[in-house]
C-alpha positions, 0 to 999 in steps of 0.5 A: 288459680288457687281459690281462697275458700276461707274468704269465699265461705266467710263472705257467704256466711257473714250476711246471714248472721246477727253477730258478723264479728263472731264468724270464724272460718278455718281451713283444718286440713288440705290434701291433694284431693280433699279440703276440710273447712270449719265454720264457727259462729255465735251460738245464737246464729247457728240456726241461721247458718244451718237453715230450716231442714239444713237448706242454707248449709246445703247451699253453702256446701254446693257453692263450695263444692262447685268451686273446689271441683274446678281444681279437681278437689272435694271440700267438706264443711263443718258448722259449729258454734263456740 
């Protein structure tokens, strides 16, 4: 059962931001063991996605890591603004 990581992360990030139409989640690379995902948000929402001391970003990474580990993979998430 393949997990759609873009949809999972998009559904987690969208309620956090003021500009939900500007949220883009892209899968940059995927190997047998590693998946790299990039989150692009509006510059005003960058702090909301990262959170104080990076707590929200770490929570997003933890959820994604737990879902990827079910498929014996690792996932990295990059958060940027455009």
